[in-house]
C-alpha beads as a LAMMPS data file, in Angstrom:
LAMMPS data file: protein, C-alpha beads

257 atoms
256 bonds

1 atom types
1 bond types

-500.0 500.0 xlo xhi
-500.0 500.0 ylo yhi
-500.0 500.0 zlo zhi

Masses

1 110.0

Atoms # bond

1 1 1 0.000 0.000 0.000
2 1 1 1.248 3.463 -0.837
3 1 1 1.035 6.414 1.538
4 1 1 -2.314 7.661 0.224
5 1 1 -3.907 4.226 0.625
6 1 1 -2.502 3.849 4.138
7 1 1 -3.871 7.271 5.023
8 1 1 -7.339 6.332 3.766
9 1 1 -7.211 3.077 5.758
10 1 1 -6.183 4.921 8.941
11 1 1 -8.874 7.579 8.575
12 1 1 -11.504 4.929 7.861
13 1 1 -10.614 2.837 10.906
14 1 1 -10.278 5.876 13.171
15 1 1 -13.579 7.329 12.032
16 1 1 -15.322 4.018 12.619
17 1 1 -13.904 3.750 16.157
18 1 1 -14.829 7.314 17.045
19 1 1 -18.345 7.030 15.634
20 1 1 -18.739 3.800 17.587
21 1 1 -18.519 5.460 20.997
22 1 1 -20.182 8.718 19.920
23 1 1 -23.221 6.788 18.721
24 1 1 -23.793 5.511 22.266
25 1 1 -22.587 8.628 24.106
26 1 1 -25.080 8.063 26.925
27 1 1 -23.130 4.893 27.766
28 1 1 -19.598 6.048 26.960
29 1 1 -19.326 9.774 27.725
30 1 1 -22.054 10.632 30.216
31 1 1 -21.462 7.981 32.955
32 1 1 -17.794 8.976 33.582
33 1 1 -18.828 12.610 34.078
34 1 1 -21.577 11.625 36.525
35 1 1 -19.128 9.376 38.397
36 1 1 -16.588 12.186 38.694
37 1 1 -19.286 14.565 39.952
38 1 1 -19.987 12.082 42.754
39 1 1 -16.279 11.879 43.541
40 1 1 -16.029 15.658 43.747
41 1 1 -19.121 15.896 45.942
42 1 1 -18.032 13.133 48.314
43 1 1 -14.262 13.556 48.441
44 1 1 -14.137 17.240 47.606
45 1 1 -17.047 18.826 49.420
46 1 1 -17.957 16.370 52.187
47 1 1 -14.756 14.549 53.159
48 1 1 -12.450 17.230 51.781
49 1 1 -13.861 19.896 54.098
50 1 1 -12.901 17.716 57.068
51 1 1 -9.442 16.831 55.752
52 1 1 -8.597 20.453 55.019
53 1 1 -5.442 20.818 52.962
54 1 1 -3.063 18.411 51.268
55 1 1 0.416 19.613 50.283
56 1 1 -0.728 23.218 50.755
57 1 1 -3.844 22.948 48.567
58 1 1 -7.504 22.413 49.317
59 1 1 -8.207 18.700 49.190
60 1 1 -10.629 19.069 46.264
61 1 1 -7.966 20.926 44.266
62 1 1 -5.389 18.261 45.159
63 1 1 -7.464 15.266 44.027
64 1 1 -8.930 16.893 40.896
65 1 1 -5.960 16.129 38.566
66 1 1 -5.934 12.521 39.762
67 1 1 -9.656 12.128 39.154
68 1 1 -9.303 13.525 35.648
69 1 1 -6.434 11.143 34.946
70 1 1 -8.418 8.219 36.370
71 1 1 -11.267 8.949 33.943
72 1 1 -8.859 9.156 31.003
73 1 1 -7.169 5.865 31.924
74 1 1 -10.416 3.955 32.390
75 1 1 -12.098 5.159 29.209
76 1 1 -9.075 4.858 26.933
77 1 1 -8.584 1.293 28.094
78 1 1 -12.206 0.154 28.022
79 1 1 -12.896 1.575 24.566
80 1 1 -10.143 -0.378 22.825
81 1 1 -10.497 -3.621 24.763
82 1 1 -14.224 -3.847 24.022
83 1 1 -13.919 -2.803 20.381
84 1 1 -10.982 -5.045 19.488
85 1 1 -12.379 -8.058 21.310
86 1 1 -15.701 -7.531 19.526
87 1 1 -13.886 -7.705 16.196
88 1 1 -11.973 -10.750 17.385
89 1 1 -15.079 -12.535 18.689
90 1 1 -17.003 -11.937 15.445
91 1 1 -13.968 -12.916 13.329
92 1 1 -13.782 -9.486 11.693
93 1 1 -10.182 -9.094 12.841
94 1 1 -9.105 -11.967 10.592
95 1 1 -10.349 -10.068 7.547
96 1 1 -8.364 -7.025 8.633
97 1 1 -5.204 -9.067 9.232
98 1 1 -5.280 -10.706 5.802
99 1 1 -5.788 -7.357 4.089
100 1 1 -2.757 -5.366 2.850
101 1 1 -3.167 -2.859 5.698
102 1 1 0.118 -2.639 7.686
103 1 1 -0.020 -3.717 11.312
104 1 1 0.923 -0.268 12.556
105 1 1 -2.095 1.190 10.753
106 1 1 -4.343 -1.425 12.358
107 1 1 -2.879 -0.585 15.742
108 1 1 -3.207 3.161 15.163
109 1 1 -6.796 2.780 13.961
110 1 1 -8.007 1.042 17.113
111 1 1 -5.839 3.098 19.470
112 1 1 -7.011 6.390 17.994
113 1 1 -10.573 5.582 19.028
114 1 1 -9.485 4.876 22.597
115 1 1 -7.432 8.042 22.740
116 1 1 -10.299 10.114 21.354
117 1 1 -12.724 8.791 23.949
118 1 1 -10.226 9.142 26.801
119 1 1 -9.283 12.704 25.884
120 1 1 -12.897 13.726 25.302
121 1 1 -13.927 12.366 28.700
122 1 1 -10.903 14.108 30.220
123 1 1 -12.035 17.431 28.759
124 1 1 -15.585 16.966 30.048
125 1 1 -14.362 16.009 33.531
126 1 1 -11.984 18.976 33.575
127 1 1 -14.843 21.330 32.713
128 1 1 -16.956 19.703 35.422
129 1 1 -14.179 20.115 37.999
130 1 1 -14.282 23.890 37.528
131 1 1 -17.571 23.924 39.459
132 1 1 -15.972 22.151 42.442
133 1 1 -12.385 23.429 42.533
134 1 1 -10.390 26.613 42.224
135 1 1 -7.146 25.651 40.531
136 1 1 -5.322 26.909 37.464
137 1 1 -3.066 25.168 34.972
138 1 1 0.520 26.007 35.868
139 1 1 2.266 24.102 33.068
140 1 1 -0.076 23.576 30.079
141 1 1 2.511 21.724 27.968
142 1 1 3.101 19.105 30.658
143 1 1 -0.651 18.670 31.068
144 1 1 -1.086 18.056 27.332
145 1 1 1.910 15.741 26.972
146 1 1 0.967 13.691 30.035
147 1 1 -2.670 13.198 29.134
148 1 1 -1.904 12.319 25.502
149 1 1 0.798 9.804 26.459
150 1 1 -1.410 8.271 29.138
151 1 1 -4.378 7.841 26.812
152 1 1 -2.040 6.293 24.230
153 1 1 -0.487 3.933 26.776
154 1 1 -3.777 2.588 28.100
155 1 1 -5.354 2.358 24.666
156 1 1 -2.520 0.029 23.650
157 1 1 -2.868 -1.826 26.955
158 1 1 -6.556 -2.359 26.212
159 1 1 -5.678 -3.836 22.828
160 1 1 -3.226 -6.254 24.478
161 1 1 -5.904 -7.341 26.929
162 1 1 -8.279 -7.974 24.030
163 1 1 -5.687 -10.048 22.175
164 1 1 -5.150 -12.408 25.099
165 1 1 -8.819 -12.529 26.149
166 1 1 -10.759 -15.623 25.130
167 1 1 -14.161 -14.719 26.605
168 1 1 -16.035 -11.524 27.428
169 1 1 -15.306 -12.197 31.101
170 1 1 -11.567 -11.988 30.396
171 1 1 -11.764 -8.369 29.299
172 1 1 -12.962 -7.362 32.773
173 1 1 -10.298 -9.243 34.756
174 1 1 -7.468 -6.757 34.195
175 1 1 -9.555 -3.610 34.892
176 1 1 -11.060 -5.171 38.023
177 1 1 -8.064 -6.855 39.620
178 1 1 -5.123 -4.840 38.268
179 1 1 -6.103 -1.483 36.809
180 1 1 -8.497 -0.357 39.560
181 1 1 -6.166 -1.208 42.492
182 1 1 -3.199 0.453 40.765
183 1 1 -5.284 3.562 40.108
184 1 1 -6.489 3.923 43.690
185 1 1 -2.962 3.263 44.990
186 1 1 -1.419 5.637 42.452
187 1 1 -1.578 8.786 44.563
188 1 1 -4.949 9.997 43.328
189 1 1 -6.334 10.653 46.809
190 1 1 -3.139 11.157 48.822
191 1 1 0.510 12.151 48.668
192 1 1 2.970 9.278 49.005
193 1 1 4.988 11.480 51.377
194 1 1 2.394 10.445 53.960
195 1 1 3.542 6.834 53.680
196 1 1 6.463 5.161 55.521
197 1 1 9.702 4.946 53.512
198 1 1 9.175 1.289 52.594
199 1 1 5.691 1.883 51.173
200 1 1 6.891 4.964 49.330
201 1 1 9.414 2.708 47.599
202 1 1 6.703 0.158 46.811
203 1 1 4.437 2.898 45.446
204 1 1 7.143 3.949 42.995
205 1 1 6.747 0.584 41.277
206 1 1 3.215 1.646 40.306
207 1 1 3.288 3.182 36.784
208 1 1 0.066 5.128 37.395
209 1 1 1.811 7.065 40.174
210 1 1 4.039 8.721 37.560
211 1 1 1.111 9.706 35.387
212 1 1 -0.932 11.160 38.232
213 1 1 1.997 13.133 39.630
214 1 1 3.117 14.497 36.272
215 1 1 -0.452 15.564 35.557
216 1 1 -0.829 17.100 39.027
217 1 1 2.405 19.021 38.499
218 1 1 0.983 20.464 35.290
219 1 1 -2.041 21.770 37.196
220 1 1 -0.730 22.638 40.648
221 1 1 3.033 22.761 40.240
222 1 1 3.649 20.037 42.857
223 1 1 4.737 16.412 42.501
224 1 1 5.941 13.608 44.750
225 1 1 8.443 12.485 42.121
226 1 1 10.682 14.066 39.500
227 1 1 8.476 15.153 36.595
228 1 1 11.143 14.531 33.972
229 1 1 11.625 10.977 35.224
230 1 1 7.847 10.509 35.248
231 1 1 7.494 11.528 31.592
232 1 1 10.416 9.307 30.585
233 1 1 8.826 6.395 32.448
234 1 1 5.477 6.927 30.717
235 1 1 7.151 7.076 27.292
236 1 1 9.158 3.962 28.133
237 1 1 6.049 1.995 29.123
238 1 1 4.296 3.173 25.955
239 1 1 7.121 2.151 23.617
240 1 1 7.343 -1.302 25.201
241 1 1 3.603 -1.959 24.908
242 1 1 3.488 -0.725 21.301
243 1 1 6.363 -3.050 20.397
244 1 1 4.579 -5.998 22.020
245 1 1 1.288 -5.161 20.301
246 1 1 2.920 -4.937 16.865
247 1 1 4.670 -8.243 17.464
248 1 1 1.423 -9.963 18.412
249 1 1 -0.388 -8.527 15.400
250 1 1 2.418 -9.757 13.168
251 1 1 2.373 -13.285 14.544
252 1 1 -1.414 -13.395 14.773
253 1 1 -1.211 -14.902 18.270
254 1 1 -4.722 -15.573 19.651
255 1 1 -6.168 -13.838 16.608
256 1 1 -6.230 -16.372 13.788
257 1 1 -8.357 -19.492 13.992

Bonds

1 1 1 2
2 1 2 3
3 1 3 4
4 1 4 5
5 1 5 6
6 1 6 7
7 1 7 8
8 1 8 9
9 1 9 10
10 1 10 11
11 1 11 12
12 1 12 13
13 1 13 14
14 1 14 15
15 1 15 16
16 1 16 17
17 1 17 18
18 1 18 19
19 1 19 20
20 1 20 21
21 1 21 22
22 1 22 23
23 1 23 24
24 1 24 25
25 1 25 26
26 1 26 27
27 1 27 28
28 1 28 29
29 1 29 30
30 1 30 31
31 1 31 32
32 1 32 33
33 1 33 34
34 1 34 35
35 1 35 36
36 1 36 37
37 1 37 38
38 1 38 39
39 1 39 40
40 1 40 41
41 1 41 42
42 1 42 43
43 1 43 44
44 1 44 45
45 1 45 46
46 1 46 47
47 1 47 48
48 1 48 49
49 1 49 50
50 1 50 51
51 1 51 52
52 1 52 53
53 1 53 54
54 1 54 55
55 1 55 56
56 1 56 57
57 1 57 58
58 1 58 59
59 1 59 60
60 1 60 61
61 1 61 62
62 1 62 63
63 1 63 64
64 1 64 65
65 1 65 66
66 1 66 67
67 1 67 68
68 1 68 69
69 1 69 70
70 1 70 71
71 1 71 72
72 1 72 73
73 1 73 74
74 1 74 75
75 1 75 76
76 1 76 77
77 1 77 78
78 1 78 79
79 1 79 80
80 1 80 81
81 1 81 82
82 1 82 83
83 1 83 84
84 1 84 85
85 1 85 86
86 1 86 87
87 1 87 88
88 1 88 89
89 1 89 90
90 1 90 91
91 1 91 92
92 1 92 93
93 1 93 94
94 1 94 95
95 1 95 96
96 1 96 97
97 1 97 98
98 1 98 99
99 1 99 100
100 1 100 101
101 1 101 102
102 1 102 103
103 1 103 104
104 1 104 105
105 1 105 106
106 1 106 107
107 1 107 108
108 1 108 109
109 1 109 110
110 1 110 111
111 1 111 112
112 1 112 113
113 1 113 114
114 1 114 115
115 1 115 116
116 1 116 117
117 1 117 118
118 1 118 119
119 1 119 120
120 1 120 121
121 1 121 122
122 1 122 123
123 1 123 124
124 1 124 125
125 1 125 126
126 1 126 127
127 1 127 128
128 1 128 129
129 1 129 130
130 1 130 131
131 1 131 132
132 1 132 133
133 1 133 134
134 1 134 135
135 1 135 136
136 1 136 137
137 1 137 138
138 1 138 139
139 1 139 140
140 1 140 141
141 1 141 142
142 1 142 143
143 1 143 144
144 1 144 145
145 1 145 146
146 1 146 147
147 1 147 148
148 1 148 149
149 1 149 150
150 1 150 151
151 1 151 152
152 1 152 153
153 1 153 154
154 1 154 155
155 1 155 156
156 1 156 157
157 1 157 158
158 1 158 159
159 1 159 160
160 1 160 161
161 1 161 162
162 1 162 163
163 1 163 164
164 1 164 165
165 1 165 166
166 1 166 167
167 1 167 168
168 1 168 169
169 1 169 170
170 1 170 171
171 1 171 172
172 1 172 173
173 1 173 174
174 1 174 175
175 1 175 176
176 1 176 177
177 1 177 178
178 1 178 179
179 1 179 180
180 1 180 181
181 1 181 182
182 1 182 183
183 1 183 184
184 1 184 185
185 1 185 186
186 1 186 187
187 1 187 188
188 1 188 189
189 1 189 190
190 1 190 191
191 1 191 192
192 1 192 193
193 1 193 194
194 1 194 195
195 1 195 196
196 1 196 197
197 1 197 198
198 1 198 199
199 1 199 200
200 1 200 201
201 1 201 202
202 1 202 203
203 1 203 204
204 1 204 205
205 1 205 206
206 1 206 207
207 1 207 208
208 1 208 209
209 1 209 210
210 1 210 211
211 1 211 212
212 1 212 213
213 1 213 214
214 1 214 215
215 1 215 216
216 1 216 217
217 1 217 218
218 1 218 219
219 1 219 220
220 1 220 221
221 1 221 222
222 1 222 223
223 1 223 224
224 1 224 225
225 1 225 226
226 1 226 227
227 1 227 228
228 1 228 229
229 1 229 230
230 1 230 231
231 1 231 232
232 1 232 233
233 1 233 234
234 1 234 235
235 1 235 236
236 1 236 237
237 1 237 238
238 1 238 239
239 1 239 240
240 1 240 241
241 1 241 242
242 1 242 243
243 1 243 244
244 1 244 245
245 1 245 246
246 1 246 247
247 1 247 248
248 1 248 249
249 1 249 250
250 1 250 251
251 1 251 252
252 1 252 253
253 1 253 254
254 1 254 255
255 1 255 256
256 1 256 257
């Protein structure tokens, strides 16, 4: 395929993935916003007023970047894992794999849909947070880079989950038993400086900690870890997962009958 044909294939796949979640926006875009509103009401207004401040900021302001990032992670991941597994379950993916479309275009087509949904939800949650918090963006570039890389990373992770999944139940195992615990233990609701030294060290093995802190630094200008190291770590995780995904698409592991 020449460049023009690859471009058409990418646009076609991306458009299909984006239209897929926009068509059912009441199931894909609205619930995350409602969930975040409840988080802001409970943790920001009710519990936050009793906690007071965290790292020199009102508790609602402190947790807001983490809540936004949590919404982006969840929706980027769930969009790709459900879409790709649906294609796999219905055997549509085999038709795509035998076509002349390069594997990186296939990957980009599915991932773009996850990124679009994750970023769109992130924007909606950010707008919603304005009604509950009083913070400003200190470093816009870091905010943009972090949220784009994070949505990319978890979109690819969702595709990997879909590749290895054999039943619809399998696509919920990773979000339930791995993704959710890592998110809640990733510094969304607290600073790891509150933890003993040993548990601070353990927390640094959690990749979501780097994303939350880099994103929080972009908004508030504070972070529990070095922001440069956090961005490098996120890029490193992303490159590794992309390489694995391309390898699996090339070999057709768990994809071809």
